[in-house]
TIZA-638241 format. One record per residue: residue in one letter; x, y, z of N, C-alpha, C in turn. Coordinates in pm, whole numbers, padded with zeros to 5 digits, always signed. Example, Ala and Ser with C-alpha at 12.3 -4.5 7.8 and 13.67 -1.06 7.14 Angstrom:
BEGIN
a+01319-00569+00780+01230-00450+00780+01320-00330+00780
s+01285-00225+00708+01367-00106+00714+01290+00003+00787
***
This chain:
BEGIN
m-00228-01741+01746-00169-01638+01818-00261-01586+01928
k-00200-01544+02049-00270-01489+02160-00280-01334+02150
l-00400-01289+02175-00417-01143+02167-00338-01068+02273
s-00303-01132+02380-00226-01067+02490-00083-01031+02441
q-00036-01106+02335+00092-01086+02295+00109-00961+02212
t+00002-00897+02169-00005-00780+02089+00015-00653+02175
g-00007-00672+02309-00015-00562+02402-00143-00474+02410
m-00243-00522+02332-00358-00451+02329-00444-00466+02460
g-00494-00361+02511-00574-00371+02640-00719-00338+02588
t-00805-00305+02693-00942-00262+02660-00939-00131+02597
t-01032-00108+02511-01026+00009+02422-01145+00106+02448
k-01112+00230+02466-01209+00329+02479-01174+00439+02379
l-01266+00469+02280-01213+00564+02165-01269+00707+02209
n-01186+00797+02192-01211+00934+02213-01155+01026+02103
n-01212+01143+02085-01165+01240+02002-01113+01184+01872
i-01207+01123+01793-01160+01056+01667-01154+01172+01563
d-01038+01170+01492-00998+01270+01384-01109+01250+01277
e-01186+01364+01247-01295+01359+01150-01233+01345+01015
m-01111+01394+00987-01061+01378+00847-01001+01234+00828
y-00938+01177+00935-00872+01047+00921-00917+00956+01030
p-01044+00917+01038-01091+00847+01157-01033+00710+01166
g-01009+00646+01058-00950+00499+01056-00808+00506+01129
q-00719+00584+01083-00592+00603+01142-00586+00646+01283
s-00685+00736+01312-00697+00787+01445-00728+00671+01535
i-00818+00580+01500-00856+00457+01584-00720+00371+01601
l-00653+00349+01487-00531+00271+01495-00431+00334+01609
l-00415+00453+01612-00321+00522+01695-00384+00515+01853
q-00507+00527+01860-00571+00526+02002-00571+00383+02061
t-00570+00292+01973-00563+00146+02024-00428+00086+02031
g-00325+00168+01994-00190+00107+02002-00148+00028+01888
q-00241+00028+01781-00182-00050+01664-00081+00033+01576
l-00088+00161+01590+00018+00248+01536+00075+00315+01659
v+00208+00343+01650+00266+00417+01761+00353+00525+01692
q+00323+00647+01743+00381+00767+01667+00507+00804+01753
y+00625+00808+01684+00749+00846+01745+00787+00995+01718
g+00723+01054+01639+00746+01198+01612+00658+01236+01481
a+00670+01363+01436+00591+01403+01329+00631+01311+01200
g+00532+01240+01138+00562+01155+01020+00636+01033+01049
l+00643+00985+01178+00734+00869+01202+00644+00777+01285
f+00624+00661+01233+00523+00565+01302+00581+00419+01306
g+00544+00353+01408+00579+00209+01427+00444+00133+01418
y+00455+00012+01359+00348-00077+01338+00333-00187+01448
n+00223-00198+01504+00195-00320+01597+00159-00437+01501
t+00138-00549+01561+00115-00679+01487+00020-00674+01376
v-00100-00629+01401-00202-00652+01303-00186-00557+01181
p-00170-00415+01192-00146-00342+01082-00017-00373+00995
l+00075-00427+01077+00208-00474+01004+00178-00589+00914
l+00105-00685+00969+00055-00801+00894-00024-00768+00772
v-00117-00667+00786-00193-00613+00675-00091-00547+00573
r+00006-00475+00620+00109-00417+00536+00176-00532+00454
r+00206-00642+00523+00280-00752+00458+00188-00817+00352
k+00063-00822+00382-00031-00880+00283-00034-00793+00154
v-00039-00671+00169-00030-00565+00064+00102-00587-00024
e+00206-00599+00053+00334-00622-00022+00347-00752-00092
q+00286-00854-00033+00276-00991-00100+00194-00978-00227
i+00090-00917-00224+00004-00902-00351+00084-00827-00453
i+00153-00714-00420+00238-00644-00514+00345-00731-00579
v+00413-00803-00489+00523-00890-00538+00470-00997-00634
e+00370-01066-00589+00317-01172-00668+00253-01133-00803
t+00198-01016-00807+00144-00957-00932+00254-00911-01031
l+00348-00838-00973+00460-00787-01057+00537-00905-01113
n+00557-01010-01035+00631-01119-01082+00550-01189-01193
k+00420-01187-01190+00322-01241-01288+00334-01173-01417
y+00369-01039-01412+00384-00955-01531+00526-00951-01578
g+00615-01038-01528+00748-01054-01577+00848-00947-01522
c+00815-00879-01413+00904-00784-01353+00999-00872-01262
v+01122-00802-01226+01228-00874-01157+01250-00792-01033
e+01248-00868-00921+01268-00805-00781+01419-00784-00756
v+01445-00668-00700+01584-00656-00650+01572-00576-00518
l+01684-00547-00451+01685-00466-00329+01809-00383-00327
l+01790-00250-00324+01906-00158-00331+01910-00085-00203
p+02042-00042-00164+02053+00032-00043+01983+00162-00030
t+01929+00187+00085+01866+00327+00103+01966+00428+00138
l+02059+00391+00213+02174+00474+00243+02263+00472+00125
q+02292+00591+00063+02373+00599-00049+02478+00717-00048
p+02589+00687-00109+02686+00791-00120+02641+00918-00184
d+02683+01030-00150+02632+01155-00214+02676+01167-00356
t+02791+01095-00401+02835+01099-00533+02741+01078-00639
i+02653+00970-00606+02556+00923-00717+02455+01037-00746
w+02420+01106-00640+02324+01223-00651+02392+01346-00712
k+02521+01370-00695+02593+01476-00757+02611+01447-00907
n+02629+01312-00932+02637+01273-01077+02511+01294-01160
s+02391+01284-01089+02266+01307-01155+02236+01446-01165
g+02303+01538-01080+02270+01678-01079+02154+01713-00987
r+02106+01618-00910+01992+01645-00829+02026+01669-00677
y+02158+01653-00645+02195+01663-00512+02160+01804-00452
e+02191+01904-00531+02179+02047-00486+02025+02073-00464
h+01942+02025-00558+01796+02048-00556+01739+01993-00413
y+01768+01868-00393+01713+01788-00273+01763+01846-00145
t+01897+01886-00146+01944+01934-00022+01906+02081+00011
q+01898+02165-00099+01852+02307-00079+01708+02315-00019
d+01625+02232-00079+01477+02239-00035+01451+02157+00093
g+01564+02085+00138+01549+02014+00272+01490+01874+00275
t+01457+01838+00146+01375+01700+00139+01467+01591+00176
m+01596+01600+00138+01690+01476+00153+01768+01486+00289
l+01761+01375+00366+01835+01370+00486+01972+01335+00458
i+02074+01403+00521+02210+01382+00502+02284+01331+00633
t+02381+01246+00623+02456+01207+00738+02611+01214+00690
e+02685+01259+00779+02833+01266+00747+02926+01181+00839
s+03023+01130+00785+03122+01048+00875+03255+01074+00813
n+03354+01014+00886+03491+01027+00829+03521+00960+00697
k+03412+00868+00659+03418+00795+00532+03348+00872+00421
g+03293+00981+00443+03226+01071+00343+03083+01112+00377
t+03008+01160+00286+02875+01207+00309+02781+01109+00241
f+02670+01076+00308+02580+00984+00257+02434+01044+00274
c+02348+00990+00192+02211+01038+00179+02120+00922+00202
l+02000+00960+00285+01889+00866+00292+01800+00901+00165
a+01784+00802+00088+01718+00826-00052+01575+00860-00034
p+01536+00976-00101+01388+01006-00106+01323+00944-00226
t+01398+00898-00320+01355+00827-00450+01452+00741-00500
g+01420+00665-00598+01519+00547-00638+01582+00555-00771
e+01575+00671-00855+01622+00669-00986+01770+00666-00981
e+01843+00729-00902+01994+00727-00906+02037+00597-00880
a+01993+00527-00764+02041+00401-00730+02014+00286-00837
m+01893+00292-00892+01853+00201-00985+01935+00223-01123
l+01972+00337-01164+02052+00356-01281+02196+00299-01248
e+02246+00326-01137+02378+00273-01097+02377+00116-01109
f+02265+00062-01070+02247-00084-01071+02243-00132-01220
a+02158-00056-01296+02142-00099-01440+02268-00085-01518
r+02343+00010-01488+02473+00025-01570+02571-00090-01548
e+02552-00152-01437+02637-00267-01402+02581-00398-01463
k+02452-00395-01488+02384-00528-01527+02339-00523-01681
l+02304-00411-01725+02237-00407-01854+02325-00332-01956
k+02428-00414-01998+02539-00359-02082+02512-00382-02239
s+02425-00475-02260+02396-00518-02398+02255-00505-02432
y+02220-00499-02560+02075-00497-02611+02015-00625-02571
k+02099-00731-02558+02048-00859-02524+01990-00863-02381
n+02018-00777-02301+01974-00765-02159+01831-00693-02148
l+01790-00640-02264+01669-00554-02258+01563-00624-02341
p+01430-00595-02313+01388-00501-02198+01378-00576-02070
v+01380-00490-01960+01365-00554-01825+01308-00440-01734
t+01219-00494-01640+01167-00405-01543+01201-00445-01404
y+01291-00369-01335+01328-00400-01194+01236-00337-01093
y+01211-00409-00990+01134-00337-00880+01184-00370-00748
q+01155-00289-00646+01190-00320-00508+01074-00258-00417
i+01071-00312-00291+00991-00261-00192+01080-00221-00078
g+01109-00090-00050+01201-00052+00051+01158+00080+00116
e+01231+00125+00219+01202+00248+00280+01240+00367+00208
k+01172+00465+00212+01215+00606+00162+01209+00704+00272
y+01289+00795+00261+01291+00904+00359+01285+01044+00296
r+01186+01123+00347+01169+01252+00292+01137+01344+00416
n+01210+01457+00428+01191+01548+00543+01075+01637+00512
e+00949+01573+00512+00827+01636+00478+00792+01756+00581
i+00764+01870+00537+00723+01972+00628+00580+01955+00667
r+00491+01912+00573+00356+01888+00603+00332+01738+00633
t+00352+01695+00752+00323+01563+00775+00187+01539+00822
r+00089+01567+00744-00053+01552+00760-00101+01409+00720
g-00212+01366+00772-00266+01248+00727-00202+01116+00779
y-00119+01124+00893-00070+01009+00945+00012+00932+00846
l-00023+00801+00812+00058+00727+00711+00049+00784+00572
l-00044+00872+00545-00059+00921+00421+00060+01019+00367
r+00127+01079+00467+00239+01164+00431+00343+01157+00549
g+00433+01062+00540+00530+01052+00651+00671+01094+00604
k+00755+01091+00712+00896+01121+00671+00976+00985+00640
a+00937+00875+00692+00988+00741+00659+00875+00651+00611
f+00881+00589+00510+00761+00516+00464+00812+00398+00360
p+00735+00289+00361+00762+00184+00257+00713+00221+00126
m+00777+00192+00022+00735+00224-00111+00774+00117-00211
l+00678+00086-00311+00720+00009-00423+00776+00103-00530
d+00889+00085-00571+00939+00162-00692+00996+00066-00790
a+00953+00085-00917+00997+00008-01028+01049+00094-01143
y+01130+00030-01220+01197+00103-01331+01211+00008-01452
s+01161+00046-01569+01178-00032-01687+01277+00033-01776
f+01356-00058-01834+01466-00016-01930+01449-00079-02063
d+01435+00008-02165+01407-00039-02302+01501+00013-02399
k+01503-00050-02516+01601-00009-02626+01550+00116-02696
d+01413+00147-02711+01369+00251-02769+01230+00298-02719
e+01177+00399-02782+01048+00452-02720+00928+00369-02746
e+00926+00283-02852+00820+00195-02869+00823+00081-02756
g+00939+00037-02720+00953-00058-02614+00917-00005-02480
l+00943+00116-02451+00914+00195-02327+00753+00189-02323
g+00685+00224-02431+00537+00232-02436+00488+00089-02388
k+00536-00019-02446+00488-00150-02397+00510-00183-02259
s+00638-00142-02204+00669-00167-02074+00569-00081-01970
y+00547+00033-02010+00461+00127-01943+00321+00057-01925
e+00262+00011-02046+00134-00046-02047+00130-00173-01966
n+00234-00246-01960+00244-00373-01897+00238-00340-01737
v+00316-00247-01691+00319-00212-01547+00183-00152-01509
r+00128-00070-01603-00010-00012-01575-00120-00117-01549
k-00115-00221-01626-00206-00331-01613-00178-00397-01475
a-00055-00429-01447-00019-00486-01322-00068-00404-01196
f-00062-00268-01203-00102-00184-01092-00243-00185-01082
l-00321-00187-01189-00469-00194-01171-00510-00338-01102
e-00441-00438-01145-00470-00558-01091-00438-00575-00939
i-00332-00503-00900-00279-00509-00762-00386-00447-00677
f-00442-00319-00716-00536-00239-00641-00671-00319-00634
e-00706-00385-00742-00825-00465-00742-00822-00585-00631
k-00700-00655-00635-00686-00753-00541-00685-00707-00391
i-00643-00585-00366-00637-00528-00236-00779-00499-00200
g-00861-00460-00304-00998-00417-00267-01022-00270-00274
l-00937-00199-00347-00939-00061-00358-00967-00021-00509
k-01081+00060-00531-01122+00081-00660-01056+00217-00712
v-00933+00213-00761-00872+00327-00809-00894+00357-00952
i-00877+00493-00985-00890+00534-01120-00767+00603-01171
p-00708+00548-01280-00580+00613-01335-00627+00753-01398
i-00559+00854-01366-00595+00976-01418-00468+01049-01495
v-00498+01127-01578-00386+01208-01656-00328+01302-01558
a-00189+01291-01551-00110+01372-01461+00000+01452-01524
d+00051+01548-01457+00155+01629-01518+00292+01565-01465
n+00397+01543-01548+00513+01481-01512+00582+01568-01402
g+00567+01686-01400+00632+01772-01300+00782+01767-01304
a+00843+01761-01178+00980+01762-01160+01042+01630-01207
m+00964+01524-01232+01027+01393-01286+01057+01408-01427
g+00995+01493-01500+01020+01509-01644+00957+01398-01715
g+00995+01386-01843+00941+01274-01930+00823+01324-02007
k+00764+01222-02082+00659+01248-02180+00515+01227-02123
k+00494+01118-02049+00360+01077-02021+00351+01036-01877
s+00243+01059-01805+00236+01031-01660+00089+01005-01632
e+00066+00907-01529-00078+00885-01478-00057+00857-01331
e-00160+00908-01252-00170+00882-01116-00286+00783-01086
f-00278+00705-00993-00381+00611-00945-00450+00671-00820
m-00572+00708-00839-00640+00783-00734-00757+00697-00676
l-00779+00705-00555-00897+00652-00477-00981+00764-00457
i-01106+00761-00495-01209+00863-00457-01232+00857-00306
s-01203+00961-00234-01219+00965-00088-01219+01100-00033
e-01321+01112+00064-01323+01244+00127-01206+01271+00213
q-01127+01176+00258-01012+01188+00331-00895+01217+00254
g-00903+01233+00124-00789+01265+00036-00746+01403+00045
e-00618+01423+00021-00566+01561+00016-00553+01616-00123
d-00580+01532-00226-00577+01578-00363-00714+01611-00421
k-00715+01695-00518-00832+01723-00593-00812+01709-00740
i-00909+01634-00801-00888+01612-00944-01028+01646-01015
l-01021+01651-01153-01135+01673-01241-01171+01536-01285
y-01294+01497-01280-01343+01363-01305-01472+01363-01383
d-01486+01279-01484-01589+01268-01570-01664+01125-01528
e-01771+01122-01463-01831+01001-01412-01878+00919-01535
t-01923+00976-01645-01965+00906-01761-01857+00821-01825
t-01747+00879-01847-01637+00805-01910-01535+00745-01823
g-01538+00787-01687-01440+00744-01590-01304+00800-01617
i-01291+00905-01679-01163+00974-01715-01142+01077-01605
g-01022+01090-01550-00984+01191-01454-00859+01269-01498
l-00849+01390-01443-00736+01475-01476-00685+01533-01347
n-00543+01530-01320-00488+01612-01210-00506+01764-01252
t-00553+01840-01155-00577+01983-01185-00442+02049-01236
e-00334+02000-01198-00199+02051-01232-00181+02051-01375
i-00240+01958-01457-00227+01948-01591-00270+02073-01664
l-00373+02146-01604-00436+02269-01666-00337+02388-01649
e-00225+02377-01580-00134+02477-01566-00043+02488-01682
r-00038+02380-01763+00040+02375-01893-00021+02466-01994
e+00056+02551-02057+00012+02643-02156-00044+02564-02277
d-00005+02441-02300-00037+02361-02413-00139+02244-02363
y-00207+02262-02252-00278+02157-02204-00389+02097-02287
e-00454+02179-02365-00562+02126-02453-00500+02043-02560
q-00384+02088-02631-00332+02003-02732-00264+01877-02678
y-00207+01898-02549-00143+01783-02490-00245+01671-02457
l-00361+01716-02401-00468+01613-02374-00514+01552-02497
k-00525+01614-02605-00577+01559-02735-00476+01466-02789
d-00349+01510-02800-00246+01426-02859-00205+01296-02785
e-00189+01314-02654-00149+01195-02573-00261+01112-02521
y-00383+01163-02495-00487+01081-02432-00614+01090-02514
g-00618+01161-02618-00745+01156-02700-00862+01240-02639
i-00833+01331-02535-00937+01395-02468-00953+01536-02535
e-01075+01562-02591-01093+01692-02659-01175+01790-02588
d-01260+01740-02479-01361+01833-02420-01355+01802-02269
i-01337+01894-02181-01341+01866-02031-01463+01947-01973
s-01550+01994-02039-01659+02071-01983-01739+01993-01888
n-01752+01860-01905-01832+01781-01818-01761+01726-01682
f-01636+01762-01688-01549+01716-01562-01587+01799-01440
k-01593+01721-01325-01628+01790-01193-01517+01766-01100
e-01498+01853-01014-01389+01835-00906-01425+01759-00795
i-01340+01646-00764-01369+01559-00653-01239+01541-00568
r-01250+01493-00448-01146+01477-00354-01089+01334-00369
t-00958+01318-00372-00913+01183-00386-00768+01159-00307
m-00737+01033-00292-00608+00997-00245-00518+00940-00351
e-00392+00985-00362-00298+00939-00457-00235+00815-00399
l-00242+00699-00461-00181+00577-00411-00059+00522-00506
g-00060+00569-00620+00044+00522-00715+00066+00618-00824
h+00178+00612-00887+00211+00704-00999+00297+00633-01093
i+00281+00651-01233+00368+00598-01332+00410+00709-01431
f+00534+00696-01484+00595+00798-01576+00661+00725-01687
q+00647+00780-01801+00740+00752-01908+00865+00860-01901
l+00974+00823-01868+01085+00918-01850+01163+00940-01973
g+01151+00843-02065+01245+00853-02182+01384+00840-02146
t+01466+00936-02204+01615+00923-02193+01669+01027-02087
r+01574+01095-02022+01619+01207-01936+01724+01168-01837
y+01693+01062-01754+01796+01021-01651+01903+00939-01705
s+01883+00882-01812+02001+00809-01888+02112+00911-01921
e+02058+01026-01974+02144+01128-02027+02222+01193-01894
m+02135+01207-01793+02202+01271-01677+02310+01188-01597
m+02297+01053-01611+02385+00958-01545+02458+00863-01641
n+02460+00899-01774+02522+00818-01869+02489+00676-01871
g+02359+00658-01864+02308+00522-01873+02284+00467-02015
k+02388+00378-02047+02391+00334-02188+02412+00179-02202
y+02377+00128-02311+02402-00008-02345+02461-00011-02484
i+02513-00127-02523+02567-00152-02662+02458-00206-02748
s+02428-00128-02847+02316-00175-02939+02357-00293-03026
q+02270-00343-03105+02304-00454-03193+02398-00414-03296
e+02406-00285-03327+02498-00227-03427+02638-00188-03365
g+02645-00216-03236+02775-00196-03163+02789-00054-03115
k+02682+00030-03109+02693+00168-03066+02639+00178-02920
e+02709+00275-02861+02652+00309-02722+02521+00385-02729
t+02419+00335-02661+02279+00393-02685+02212+00409-02550
l+02147+00519-02526+02076+00551-02404+01955+00460-02377
y+01942+00423-02249+01825+00346-02215+01706+00444-02224
y+01586+00385-02261+01465+00446-02247+01401+00395-02126
m+01363+00482-02026+01326+00442-01895+01180+00480-01860
g+01118+00394-01785+00998+00421-01713+00997+00412-01575
c+00920+00479-01491+00927+00489-01352+00793+00463-01293
y+00778+00380-01190+00650+00334-01138+00656+00320-00992
g+00554+00381-00924+00556+00372-00784+00429+00354-00708
i+00416+00264-00600+00302+00262-00518+00338+00293-00375
g+00270+00378-00312+00298+00411-00164+00227+00293-00084
v+00323+00213-00032+00263+00102+00049+00192+00149+00167
s+00243+00235+00244+00184+00284+00372+00066+00359+00336
r+00061+00441+00224-00056+00522+00183-00165+00413+00145
t-00132+00309+00079-00233+00200+00049-00301+00144+00170
v-00210+00113+00270-00257+00060+00390-00363+00159+00456
a-00316+00288+00470-00401+00387+00524-00534+00398+00460
a-00536+00395+00319-00654+00407+00236-00745+00283+00269
l-00682+00166+00287-00762+00053+00311-00835+00063+00439
y-00768+00108+00540-00837+00115+00678-00949+00223+00673
e-00925+00337+00604-01033+00433+00599-01146+00380+00523
q-01121+00300+00411-01235+00248+00336-01312+00145+00416
c-01240+00064+00503-01303-00056+00573-01354-00021+00705
l-01373+00116+00731-01417+00170+00863-01557+00137+00886
i-01584+00085+01010-01723+00068+01066-01768+00197+01118
n-01871+00255+01061-01931+00394+01117-02059+00366+01175
d-02071+00321+01303-02194+00282+01376-02286+00407+01386
p-02422+00403+01351-02508+00510+01369-02509+00575+01510
k-02484+00480+01614-02498+00520+01747-02346+00558+01809
w-02254+00487+01777-02113+00499+01831-02026+00586+01744
g-02059+00591+01613-01976+00655+01520-01853+00560+01478
p-01743+00617+01436-01636+00526+01388-01584+00445+01511
c-01590+00303+01490-01565+00217+01601-01500+00092+01571
g-01441+00080+01439-01366-00034+01409-01359-00055+01264
f-01317-00185+01219-01293-00208+01074-01346-00349+01036
v-01378-00359+00907-01404-00493+00859-01306-00508+00735
l-01191-00574+00761-01080-00583+00654-01138-00696+00554
p-01096-00676+00426-01137-00779+00329-01067-00912+00372
y-01143-01019+00346-01102-01157+00387-00962-01184+00349
n-00929-01156+00226-00794-01190+00174-00682-01108+00245
i-00721-00993+00294-00620-00905+00356-00603-00921+00506
a-00716-00958+00568-00718-00964+00717-00620-01079+00755
p-00520-01044+00845-00414-01135+00892-00487-01257+00969
f-00592-01219+01052-00659-01332+01127-00805-01335+01068
k-00841-01447+01025-00969-01469+00965-01079-01485+01080
l-01040-01534+01191-01128-01563+01300-01080-01513+01434
q-01159-01442+01512-01113-01411+01643-01196-01493+01740
i-01116-01586+01824-01187-01674+01915-01187-01606+02048
i-01311-01596+02111-01315-01544+02241-01363-01647+02343
p-01271-01718+02413-01301-01817+02504-01321-01762+02646
k-01392-01836+02724-01394-01812+02873-01259-01846+02931
v-01178-01744+02956-01033-01759+02989-01013-01855+03117
e-01097-01831+03212-01087-01906+03344-01120-02045+03336
d-01186-02089+03224-01223-02222+03189-01119-02290+03116
e-01042-02385+03168-00945-02453+03100-00993-02533+02974
a-01111-02595+02997-01169-02672+02875-01202-02584+02765
k-01255-02468+02795-01292-02367+02683-01163-02324+02624
m-01057-02300+02695-00936-02245+02628-00872-02354+02545
d-00884-02484+02592-00841-02602+02503-00909-02601+02378
l-01048-02592+02383-01136-02586+02263-01098-02482+02175
a-01081-02361+02222-01028-02248+02139-00892-02287+02061
e-00798-02352+02126-00682-02401+02061-00715-02497+01946
r-00812-02590+01973-00845-02680+01874-00900-02618+01742
i-00996-02523+01781-01054-02458+01669-00949-02378+01580
a-00859-02319+01649-00747-02251+01576-00656-02341+01498
d-00635-02456+01546-00556-02558+01477-00630-02619+01355
k-00765-02631+01366-00848-02678+01257-00840-02588+01136
i-00851-02456+01158-00869-02372+01040-00725-02333+00993
k-00628-02359+01076-00485-02335+01026-00449-02426+00915
v-00515-02545+00916-00481-02643+00809-00518-02593+00668
v-00619-02505+00661-00666-02448+00532-00599-02307+00513
g-00499-02272+00587-00427-02149+00575-00501-02030+00632
a-00594-02049+00728-00675-01946+00790-00634-01929+00932
e-00555-01819+00962-00503-01805+01095-00616-01746+01181
a-00606-01788+01314-00701-01741+01418-00626-01670+01524
i-00687-01574+01592-00622-01512+01709-00721-01537+01828
i-00667-01586+01940-00735-01613+02052-00729-01504+02159
d-00843-01448+02196-00850-01340+02294-00834-01404+02433
d-00710-01403+02481-00684-01468+02616-00666-01367+02726
r-00707-01256+02698-00689-01148+02816-00785-01176+02922
e-00732-01150+03046-00813-01179+03164-00888-01052+03209
n-00987-01067+03293-01074-00965+03357-01121-00868+03258
i-01160-00902+03141-01226-00824+03041-01357-00890+02999
s-01471-00824+02995-01590-00889+02966-01606-00929+02812
i-01690-01026+02791-01708-01080+02659-01746-00973+02570
g-01839-00884+02611-01890-00765+02527-01775-00669+02483
a-01681-00644+02571-01565-00560+02543-01466-00626+02446
k-01460-00756+02465-01376-00828+02370-01425-00834+02216
i-01562-00844+02212-01627-00835+02089-01612-00714+02022
k-01613-00598+02089-01589-00454+02042-01444-00449+01993
d-01346-00509+02075-01213-00505+02033-01186-00588+01910
a-01261-00701+01890-01241-00783+01770-01275-00697+01643
k-01367-00611+01652-01409-00527+01538-01299-00414+01514
i-01230-00378+01613-01113-00280+01600-01006-00337+01529
l-00982-00471+01557-00874-00543+01479-00907-00576+01330
g-01034-00559+01303-01070-00588+01161-01096-00736+01119
t-01109-00825+01230-01124-00968+01200-01258-00989+01134
p-01264-01063+01024-01384-01085+00946-01493-01174+01024
y-01446-01270+01114-01537-01353+01183-01502-01364+01334
i-01603-01379+01413-01591-01392+01561-01660-01508+01613
v-01600-01579+01703-01679-01686+01773-01653-01687+01914
v-01764-01697+01996-01750-01688+02141-01758-01845+02192
v-01656-01880+02261-01658-02008+02331-01683-01992+02476
g-01810-01988+02514-01843-01955+02653-01957-02048+02716
d-02010-02004+02812-02115-02092+02880-02243-02103+02802
k-02262-02011+02706-02388-02026+02629-02387-02126+02521
m-02262-02187+02503-02250-02290+02393-02338-02404+02431
e-02396-02466+02334-02482-02585+02348-02413-02699+02277
g-02364-02788+02369-02291-02906+02313-02173-02867+02238
d-02155-02913+02107-02047-02877+02023-02082-02778+01919
i-02200-02701+01939-02245-02605+01841-02170-02469+01865
l-02109-02418+01763-02050-02285+01770-02136-02189+01689
e-02127-02065+01730-02210-01954+01656-02103-01853+01601
i-02076-01858+01478-01980-01765+01415-02050-01648+01356
e-02001-01529+01400-02060-01391+01354-01980-01338+01238
d-02034-01302+01140-01975-01221+01027-01980-01068+01077
t-01861-01017+01105-01850-00883+01158-01897-00775+01058
k-01903-00809+00925-01946-00706+00826-02101-00701+00816
t-02157-00824+00819-02308-00816+00808-02382-00843+00932
g-02305-00891+01037-02378-00921+01159-02443-01057+01157
e-02445-01119+01046-02502-01261+01034-02431-01361+01117
k-02514-01442+01181-02458-01544+01261-02489-01689+01211
t-02393-01774+01211-02404-01902+01148-02373-02011+01261
q-02461-02103+01280-02445-02209+01373-02377-02325+01301
i-02268-02374+01352-02201-02504+01290-02138-02576+01404
t-02109-02701+01376-02044-02788+01475-01902-02758+01473
i-01829-02798+01579-01689-02791+01591-01618-02857+01472
d-01671-02980+01437-01606-03059+01334-01627-02990+01196
n-01717-02899+01180-01752-02838+01055-01680-02697+01035
v-01596-02668+01132-01525-02545+01124-01432-02544+00997
f-01367-02659+00986-01263-02675+00868-01339-02651+00741
e-01459-02710+00712-01525-02691+00591-01580-02549+00577
f-01619-02486+00682-01666-02344+00682-01559-02250+00610
f-01430-02263+00670-01325-02184+00631-01266-02219+00496
m-01273-02358+00466-01224-02403+00327-01308-02329+00224
k-01434-02314+00248-01527-02244+00143-01480-02104+00119
k-01451-02034+00241-01391-01898+00226-01268-01888+00147
v-01175-01978+00172-01041-01985+00105-01069-02002-00039
l-01153-02100-00082-01189-02121-00222-01250-02007-00304
n-01310-01911-00226-01359-01793-00286-01262-01674-00322
y-01136-01704-00279-01028-01605-00298-00915-01670-00371
***
């Protein structure tokens, strides 16, 4: 790919947001485009990062036996009235409504109603259970507090999954299965999250956990015990029975050593039980021939939140220049190598193409900085803004067929021949 195709020009960073420096850089460099409060468009590189995150989610959930579906985001108001939640979401202004001569439609803020409608059509017998359906799609919430850029938007991609089981025991097994999958997903992305005890709140149900990333950029505060690695959402303490609840459900008897820290919430899982099945008449025919309510679990990952957290974590904070770019994990970075050739030299441009072709064979994409009238030094700075793990300059200082590849994370430079580029990146691929 050619860098000129992304529309990126020379970059001068100003007025970096102290709370969200990573996303501030993305906006200043045109990698994110803001259309309004909480509404963002993605340029090429962050979009491809988002696609990598989504790919990891899909591959991991499939590995754990979950089944991918895709449900409409625009939904008739009737399914929300059937669940009894239409009035709640419309009165508080969360749900966006559109009307036509064909009726009233809602842009879904969450997926319980649509998924139950789907399940009632597909899961009519005990033989169809258990199953966990999931989808990655857009959600819409008329957020009043659109702070934190991608962390709290009005339109955002989300992974939402729902398990359907015959009984409470089965629900517990499905819950643990998805919990393990979520931990693996975040580990693959490179984010060290901690599952914490949470309050079910408006979702209802018996048990709930949030997946939190410890971060000063987070808008959440939790209680955390560093010794045990156990965390609690502070909302849990508002329960009158919180001590007994923590003891019975999580085996936590003493929280005197817990300290308050700031975090980002990236995921949330719930044991819903039969609450939504009762609301929407979600039933299957049991082995005994009786209509029986589904036992449901609900599981979500904020995809855009995860992308935002990744960029904040991968930030380059230079002692002299301050926040000035990113080093994306190798398995997440869309382009593994940024090639900076002498543009006016046709032979150097041809060589850049050859290098890109060589590493493409091993599945490592390269991006060629073909922009004119921009210095090599400026291009190297821009390479770090794109988060490319490796940079190579194809210029006048090259000696014969020797290339000098720079690791943008460590600054380490490795000299290799053009013919050995393939082997260099093959080793990187094998490490992931």
